[in-house]
ChimeraX commands (.cxc) that place a marker at each C-alpha (Angstrom):
marker #1 position 53.40,-38.97,106.03 radius 0.5
marker #1 position 55.75,-41.97,105.93 radius 0.5
marker #1 position 54.93,-45.64,105.65 radius 0.5
marker #1 position 55.74,-48.02,108.48 radius 0.5
marker #1 position 55.71,-51.70,107.48 radius 0.5
marker #1 position 54.79,-54.50,109.86 radius 0.5
marker #1 position 58.09,-56.31,110.66 radius 0.5
marker #1 position 56.28,-59.68,110.77 radius 0.5
marker #1 position 55.54,-59.69,107.03 radius 0.5
marker #1 position 56.41,-62.93,105.20 radius 0.5
marker #1 position 59.39,-61.72,103.18 radius 0.5
marker #1 position 62.75,-63.46,103.33 radius 0.5
marker #1 position 64.85,-60.34,102.78 radius 0.5
marker #1 position 64.50,-56.63,103.26 radius 0.5
marker #1 position 65.25,-56.31,99.54 radius 0.5
marker #1 position 62.13,-58.30,98.64 radius 0.5
marker #1 position 60.04,-56.05,100.85 radius 0.5
marker #1 position 61.58,-52.94,99.31 radius 0.5
marker #1 position 60.94,-54.33,95.82 radius 0.5
marker #1 position 57.29,-54.91,96.76 radius 0.5
marker #1 position 56.99,-51.38,98.09 radius 0.5
marker #1 position 58.45,-49.96,94.88 radius 0.5
marker #1 position 55.98,-51.94,92.80 radius 0.5
marker #1 position 52.87,-51.59,94.93 radius 0.5
marker #1 position 53.12,-48.15,96.41 radius 0.5
marker #1 position 52.84,-45.35,93.92 radius 0.5
marker #1 position 54.20,-41.87,94.14 radius 0.5
marker #1 position 51.25,-39.50,94.36 radius 0.5
marker #1 position 50.93,-35.97,93.14 radius 0.5
marker #1 position 50.99,-33.53,96.01 radius 0.5
marker #1 position 50.11,-29.91,95.25 radius 0.5
marker #1 position 51.22,-30.28,91.66 radius 0.5
marker #1 position 54.50,-31.98,92.57 radius 0.5
marker #1 position 55.34,-35.64,92.73 radius 0.5
marker #1 position 55.79,-36.64,96.35 radius 0.5
marker #1 position 59.01,-38.37,97.32 radius 0.5
marker #1 position 57.15,-40.38,99.94 radius 0.5
marker #1 position 55.40,-43.64,99.25 radius 0.5
marker #1 position 51.67,-43.71,99.91 radius 0.5
marker #1 position 49.39,-46.63,100.55 radius 0.5
marker #1 position 47.85,-48.13,97.40 radius 0.5
marker #1 position 44.28,-47.38,96.40 radius 0.5
marker #1 position 41.86,-49.59,98.27 radius 0.5
marker #1 position 44.17,-50.13,101.25 radius 0.5
marker #1 position 43.33,-48.63,104.58 radius 0.5
marker #1 position 45.77,-47.00,106.95 radius 0.5
marker #1 position 45.95,-46.56,110.68 radius 0.5
marker #1 position 47.88,-43.73,112.25 radius 0.5
marker #1 position 50.40,-44.61,114.93 radius 0.5
marker #1 position 51.48,-42.32,117.74 radius 0.5
marker #1 position 53.92,-40.52,115.41 radius 0.5
marker #1 position 51.26,-39.90,112.77 radius 0.5
marker #1 position 52.74,-42.49,110.37 radius 0.5
marker #1 position 50.63,-44.88,108.34 radius 0.5
marker #1 position 51.10,-48.52,109.10 radius 0.5
marker #1 position 50.20,-51.03,106.45 radius 0.5
marker #1 position 49.55,-54.50,107.83 radius 0.5
marker #1 position 50.19,-57.80,106.09 radius 0.5
marker #1 position 46.44,-58.12,105.50 radius 0.5
marker #1 position 46.32,-54.70,103.85 radius 0.5
marker #1 position 49.36,-55.45,101.66 radius 0.5
marker #1 position 47.81,-58.74,100.54 radius 0.5
marker #1 position 44.52,-56.98,99.77 radius 0.5
marker #1 position 46.44,-54.36,97.77 radius 0.5
marker #1 position 47.97,-57.12,95.60 radius 0.5
marker #1 position 44.51,-58.50,94.84 radius 0.5
marker #1 position 43.03,-55.04,94.18 radius 0.5
marker #1 position 45.87,-54.42,91.70 radius 0.5
marker #1 position 44.92,-57.72,90.01 radius 0.5
marker #1 position 41.27,-56.61,89.76 radius 0.5
marker #1 position 42.23,-53.19,88.31 radius 0.5
marker #1 position 44.52,-54.79,85.73 radius 0.5
marker #1 position 41.89,-57.42,84.81 radius 0.5
marker #1 position 39.20,-54.76,84.31 radius 0.5
marker #1 position 41.57,-52.64,82.20 radius 0.5
marker #1 position 42.76,-55.58,80.10 radius 0.5
marker #1 position 46.31,-54.62,81.07 radius 0.5
marker #1 position 47.84,-58.08,80.66 radius 0.5
marker #1 position 51.41,-57.07,81.42 radius 0.5
marker #1 position 50.36,-55.50,84.73 radius 0.5
marker #1 position 48.06,-58.43,85.49 radius 0.5
marker #1 position 50.84,-60.99,85.00 radius 0.5
marker #1 position 53.15,-58.90,87.21 radius 0.5
marker #1 position 50.80,-59.61,90.13 radius 0.5
marker #1 position 51.53,-63.35,89.95 radius 0.5
marker #1 position 54.45,-65.54,90.96 radius 0.5
marker #1 position 56.00,-67.19,87.90 radius 0.5
marker #1 position 54.84,-70.63,89.11 radius 0.5
marker #1 position 51.34,-69.53,90.18 radius 0.5
marker #1 position 48.52,-72.07,90.05 radius 0.5
marker #1 position 45.15,-70.91,88.73 radius 0.5
marker #1 position 41.95,-72.87,89.33 radius 0.5
marker #1 position 38.87,-71.64,87.50 radius 0.5
marker #1 position 35.60,-72.83,86.00 radius 0.5
marker #1 position 37.31,-74.12,82.83 radius 0.5
marker #1 position 40.07,-76.06,84.61 radius 0.5
marker #1 position 43.41,-75.44,86.24 radius 0.5
marker #1 position 46.95,-74.65,85.23 radius 0.5
marker #1 position 49.55,-71.95,85.20 radius 0.5
marker #1 position 49.45,-68.47,83.75 radius 0.5
marker #1 position 49.86,-69.85,80.21 radius 0.5
marker #1 position 46.57,-71.71,80.76 radius 0.5
marker #1 position 44.66,-68.84,82.36 radius 0.5
marker #1 position 45.73,-65.82,80.28 radius 0.5
marker #1 position 43.95,-66.81,77.03 radius 0.5
marker #1 position 40.73,-67.41,78.98 radius 0.5
marker #1 position 41.04,-64.08,80.79 radius 0.5
marker #1 position 41.58,-62.33,77.45 radius 0.5
marker #1 position 38.42,-63.93,76.06 radius 0.5
marker #1 position 36.46,-62.96,79.18 radius 0.5
marker #1 position 37.63,-59.38,78.74 radius 0.5
marker #1 position 37.39,-59.12,74.96 radius 0.5
marker #1 position 34.47,-61.46,74.23 radius 0.5
marker #1 position 32.24,-61.00,77.27 radius 0.5
marker #1 position 33.41,-57.50,78.23 radius 0.5
marker #1 position 33.74,-58.77,81.79 radius 0.5
marker #1 position 33.99,-56.20,84.56 radius 0.5
marker #1 position 34.61,-57.12,88.20 radius 0.5
marker #1 position 33.16,-54.86,90.89 radius 0.5
marker #1 position 34.54,-55.71,94.34 radius 0.5
marker #1 position 31.63,-56.05,96.76 radius 0.5
marker #1 position 33.64,-57.34,99.69 radius 0.5
marker #1 position 37.28,-58.26,100.35 radius 0.5
marker #1 position 38.70,-59.92,103.43 radius 0.5
marker #1 position 42.20,-61.06,104.32 radius 0.5
marker #1 position 43.64,-63.35,106.93 radius 0.5
marker #1 position 47.40,-63.47,106.83 radius 0.5
marker #1 position 48.42,-64.49,103.31 radius 0.5
marker #1 position 44.90,-65.47,102.23 radius 0.5
marker #1 position 42.45,-63.09,100.57 radius 0.5
marker #1 position 38.83,-63.77,99.61 radius 0.5
marker #1 position 36.86,-61.49,97.31 radius 0.5
marker #1 position 33.17,-61.36,96.42 radius 0.5
marker #1 position 32.46,-59.59,93.16 radius 0.5
marker #1 position 29.52,-58.52,91.11 radius 0.5
marker #1 position 30.66,-59.66,87.67 radius 0.5
marker #1 position 28.93,-58.06,84.70 radius 0.5
marker #1 position 29.42,-58.31,80.98 radius 0.5
marker #1 position 27.95,-58.34,77.51 radius 0.5
marker #1 position 28.72,-60.98,74.85 radius 0.5
marker #1 position 30.06,-59.08,71.83 radius 0.5
marker #1 position 32.84,-61.31,70.41 radius 0.5
marker #1 position 33.77,-65.02,70.24 radius 0.5
marker #1 position 34.19,-66.74,73.60 radius 0.5
marker #1 position 35.47,-70.28,74.26 radius 0.5
marker #1 position 34.42,-71.58,70.85 radius 0.5
marker #1 position 31.05,-69.82,70.77 radius 0.5
marker #1 position 31.26,-67.63,67.67 radius 0.5
marker #1 position 27.92,-65.87,67.30 radius 0.5
marker #1 position 27.66,-63.09,69.92 radius 0.5
marker #1 position 24.15,-62.25,71.03 radius 0.5
marker #1 position 24.79,-58.84,72.56 radius 0.5
marker #1 position 23.00,-60.02,75.69 radius 0.5
marker #1 position 24.27,-58.99,79.09 radius 0.5
marker #1 position 24.91,-61.02,82.20 radius 0.5
marker #1 position 25.45,-60.36,85.88 radius 0.5
marker #1 position 26.51,-62.84,88.52 radius 0.5
marker #1 position 28.18,-63.19,91.89 radius 0.5
marker #1 position 31.77,-64.36,91.57 radius 0.5
marker #1 position 34.05,-65.43,94.39 radius 0.5
marker #1 position 37.82,-65.83,94.28 radius 0.5
marker #1 position 40.28,-67.03,96.90 radius 0.5
marker #1 position 43.93,-66.01,96.71 radius 0.5
marker #1 position 47.12,-67.14,98.40 radius 0.5
marker #1 position 49.80,-64.43,98.47 radius 0.5
marker #1 position 53.49,-65.26,98.82 radius 0.5
marker #1 position 56.32,-62.71,98.76 radius 0.5
marker #1 position 53.98,-60.01,97.50 radius 0.5
marker #1 position 52.72,-62.05,94.52 radius 0.5
marker #1 position 49.66,-64.19,93.89 radius 0.5
marker #1 position 50.84,-67.79,94.31 radius 0.5
marker #1 position 47.41,-69.42,93.90 radius 0.5
marker #1 position 43.96,-68.30,92.78 radius 0.5
marker #1 position 40.76,-70.29,92.95 radius 0.5
marker #1 position 37.64,-69.09,91.12 radius 0.5
marker #1 position 33.92,-69.63,91.78 radius 0.5
marker #1 position 32.88,-73.06,90.47 radius 0.5
marker #1 position 29.52,-72.36,88.78 radius 0.5
marker #1 position 30.26,-69.07,87.03 radius 0.5
marker #1 position 30.57,-70.44,83.49 radius 0.5
marker #1 position 27.13,-72.08,83.59 radius 0.5
marker #1 position 25.59,-68.79,84.77 radius 0.5
marker #1 position 27.46,-66.77,82.11 radius 0.5
marker #1 position 26.32,-69.15,79.37 radius 0.5
marker #1 position 22.70,-69.15,80.49 radius 0.5
marker #1 position 22.61,-65.35,80.81 radius 0.5
marker #1 position 24.61,-64.16,77.80 radius 0.5
marker #1 position 24.21,-67.01,75.32 radius 0.5
marker #1 position 20.51,-67.85,75.58 radius 0.5
marker #1 position 17.51,-65.59,75.18 radius 0.5
marker #1 position 15.87,-64.44,78.39 radius 0.5
marker #1 position 13.04,-66.66,79.55 radius 0.5
marker #1 position 9.66,-65.15,78.95 radius 0.5
marker #1 position 6.50,-66.18,80.75 radius 0.5
marker #1 position 4.32,-68.55,78.74 radius 0.5
marker #1 position 1.59,-66.86,76.71 radius 0.5
marker #1 position -1.80,-66.80,78.38 radius 0.5
marker link #1:1,2 radius 0.2
marker link #1:2,3 radius 0.2
marker link #1:3,4 radius 0.2
marker link #1:4,5 radius 0.2
marker link #1:5,6 radius 0.2
marker link #1:6,7 radius 0.2
marker link #1:7,8 radius 0.2
marker link #1:8,9 radius 0.2
marker link #1:9,10 radius 0.2
marker link #1:10,11 radius 0.2
marker link #1:11,12 radius 0.2
marker link #1:12,13 radius 0.2
marker link #1:13,14 radius 0.2
marker link #1:14,15 radius 0.2
marker link #1:15,16 radius 0.2
marker link #1:16,17 radius 0.2
marker link #1:17,18 radius 0.2
marker link #1:18,19 radius 0.2
marker link #1:19,20 radius 0.2
marker link #1:20,21 radius 0.2
marker link #1:21,22 radius 0.2
marker link #1:22,23 radius 0.2
marker link #1:23,24 radius 0.2
marker link #1:24,25 radius 0.2
marker link #1:25,26 radius 0.2
marker link #1:26,27 radius 0.2
marker link #1:27,28 radius 0.2
marker link #1:28,29 radius 0.2
marker link #1:29,30 radius 0.2
marker link #1:30,31 radius 0.2
marker link #1:31,32 radius 0.2
marker link #1:32,33 radius 0.2
marker link #1:33,34 radius 0.2
marker link #1:34,35 radius 0.2
marker link #1:35,36 radius 0.2
marker link #1:36,37 radius 0.2
marker link #1:37,38 radius 0.2
marker link #1:38,39 radius 0.2
marker link #1:39,40 radius 0.2
marker link #1:40,41 radius 0.2
marker link #1:41,42 radius 0.2
marker link #1:42,43 radius 0.2
marker link #1:43,44 radius 0.2
marker link #1:44,45 radius 0.2
marker link #1:45,46 radius 0.2
marker link #1:46,47 radius 0.2
marker link #1:47,48 radius 0.2
marker link #1:48,49 radius 0.2
marker link #1:49,50 radius 0.2
marker link #1:50,51 radius 0.2
marker link #1:51,52 radius 0.2
marker link #1:52,53 radius 0.2
marker link #1:53,54 radius 0.2
marker link #1:54,55 radius 0.2
marker link #1:55,56 radius 0.2
marker link #1:56,57 radius 0.2
marker link #1:57,58 radius 0.2
marker link #1:58,59 radius 0.2
marker link #1:59,60 radius 0.2
marker link #1:60,61 radius 0.2
marker link #1:61,62 radius 0.2
marker link #1:62,63 radius 0.2
marker link #1:63,64 radius 0.2
marker link #1:64,65 radius 0.2
marker link #1:65,66 radius 0.2
marker link #1:66,67 radius 0.2
marker link #1:67,68 radius 0.2
marker link #1:68,69 radius 0.2
marker link #1:69,70 radius 0.2
marker link #1:70,71 radius 0.2
marker link #1:71,72 radius 0.2
marker link #1:72,73 radius 0.2
marker link #1:73,74 radius 0.2
marker link #1:74,75 radius 0.2
marker link #1:75,76 radius 0.2
marker link #1:76,77 radius 0.2
marker link #1:77,78 radius 0.2
marker link #1:78,79 radius 0.2
marker link #1:79,80 radius 0.2
marker link #1:80,81 radius 0.2
marker link #1:81,82 radius 0.2
marker link #1:82,83 radius 0.2
marker link #1:83,84 radius 0.2
marker link #1:84,85 radius 0.2
marker link #1:85,86 radius 0.2
marker link #1:86,87 radius 0.2
marker link #1:87,88 radius 0.2
marker link #1:88,89 radius 0.2
marker link #1:89,90 radius 0.2
marker link #1:90,91 radius 0.2
marker link #1:91,92 radius 0.2
marker link #1:92,93 radius 0.2
marker link #1:93,94 radius 0.2
marker link #1:94,95 radius 0.2
marker link #1:95,96 radius 0.2
marker link #1:96,97 radius 0.2
marker link #1:97,98 radius 0.2
marker link #1:98,99 radius 0.2
marker link #1:99,100 radius 0.2
marker link #1:100,101 radius 0.2
marker link #1:101,102 radius 0.2
marker link #1:102,103 radius 0.2
marker link #1:103,104 radius 0.2
marker link #1:104,105 radius 0.2
marker link #1:105,106 radius 0.2
marker link #1:106,107 radius 0.2
marker link #1:107,108 radius 0.2
marker link #1:108,109 radius 0.2
marker link #1:109,110 radius 0.2
marker link #1:110,111 radius 0.2
marker link #1:111,112 radius 0.2
marker link #1:112,113 radius 0.2
marker link #1:113,114 radius 0.2
marker link #1:114,115 radius 0.2
marker link #1:115,116 radius 0.2
marker link #1:116,117 radius 0.2
marker link #1:117,118 radius 0.2
marker link #1:118,119 radius 0.2
marker link #1:119,120 radius 0.2
marker link #1:120,121 radius 0.2
marker link #1:121,122 radius 0.2
marker link #1:122,123 radius 0.2
marker link #1:123,124 radius 0.2
marker link #1:124,125 radius 0.2
marker link #1:125,126 radius 0.2
marker link #1:126,127 radius 0.2
marker link #1:127,128 radius 0.2
marker link #1:128,129 radius 0.2
marker link #1:129,130 radius 0.2
marker link #1:130,131 radius 0.2
marker link #1:131,132 radius 0.2
marker link #1:132,133 radius 0.2
marker link #1:133,134 radius 0.2
marker link #1:134,135 radius 0.2
marker link #1:135,136 radius 0.2
marker link #1:136,137 radius 0.2
marker link #1:137,138 radius 0.2
marker link #1:138,139 radius 0.2
marker link #1:139,140 radius 0.2
marker link #1:140,141 radius 0.2
marker link #1:141,142 radius 0.2
marker link #1:142,143 radius 0.2
marker link #1:143,144 radius 0.2
marker link #1:144,145 radius 0.2
marker link #1:145,146 radius 0.2
marker link #1:146,147 radius 0.2
marker link #1:147,148 radius 0.2
marker link #1:148,149 radius 0.2
marker link #1:149,150 radius 0.2
marker link #1:150,151 radius 0.2
marker link #1:151,152 radius 0.2
marker link #1:152,153 radius 0.2
marker link #1:153,154 radius 0.2
marker link #1:154,155 radius 0.2
marker link #1:155,156 radius 0.2
marker link #1:156,157 radius 0.2
marker link #1:157,158 radius 0.2
marker link #1:158,159 radius 0.2
marker link #1:159,160 radius 0.2
marker link #1:160,161 radius 0.2
marker link #1:161,162 radius 0.2
marker link #1:162,163 radius 0.2
marker link #1:163,164 radius 0.2
marker link #1:164,165 radius 0.2
marker link #1:165,166 radius 0.2
marker link #1:166,167 radius 0.2
marker link #1:167,168 radius 0.2
marker link #1:168,169 radius 0.2
marker link #1:169,170 radius 0.2
marker link #1:170,171 radius 0.2
marker link #1:171,172 radius 0.2
marker link #1:172,173 radius 0.2
marker link #1:173,174 radius 0.2
marker link #1:174,175 radius 0.2
marker link #1:175,176 radius 0.2
marker link #1:176,177 radius 0.2
marker link #1:177,178 radius 0.2
marker link #1:178,179 radius 0.2
marker link #1:179,180 radius 0.2
marker link #1:180,181 radius 0.2
marker link #1:181,182 radius 0.2
marker link #1:182,183 radius 0.2
marker link #1:183,184 radius 0.2
marker link #1:184,185 radius 0.2
marker link #1:185,186 radius 0.2
marker link #1:186,187 radius 0.2
marker link #1:187,188 radius 0.2
marker link #1:188,189 radius 0.2
marker link #1:189,190 radius 0.2
marker link #1:190,191 radius 0.2
marker link #1:191,192 radius 0.2
marker link #1:192,193 radius 0.2
marker link #1:193,194 radius 0.2
marker link #1:194,195 radius 0.2
marker link #1:195,196 radius 0.2
marker link #1:196,197 radius 0.2
view
């Protein structure tokens, strides 16, 4: 099976597209041997054309970038996570906005302090824009944003992120606006008990 790429993708040169394919599409093991053909990334869907080839649309490629971001975030693989972003990416989250130098320390604390795990519930793409709804879960076990006495309590919330993809990289990411309040109330305070009767 070979990969056919939509010729209307937003890349300025064939070299940029080839670079993206080398980064995003992994060689897969096939009957104990490494295949010399590129396969679609995990999470991306394919459609067979009349020749039996897989065609990956712009929407699917953009989703694949975001799914790589989620996998790297969950693994705490910061090098791989940063590779998903343009060098001048803008990040908007519940603690403020800035570039990668602003966001990375917060992401590390979410991963290390709250043991955050993102479970993709739904992902949609329209051109270069991708929206994701997650179930975010975690447990407060280490310092987080100045709070230094972990409770061991867990939290679960709905998180939503919106991405803009440019040249195969995340150019902008906006996070759900009320997530921090929910995290704090779930993981940092004891659960509410009904009043005694």
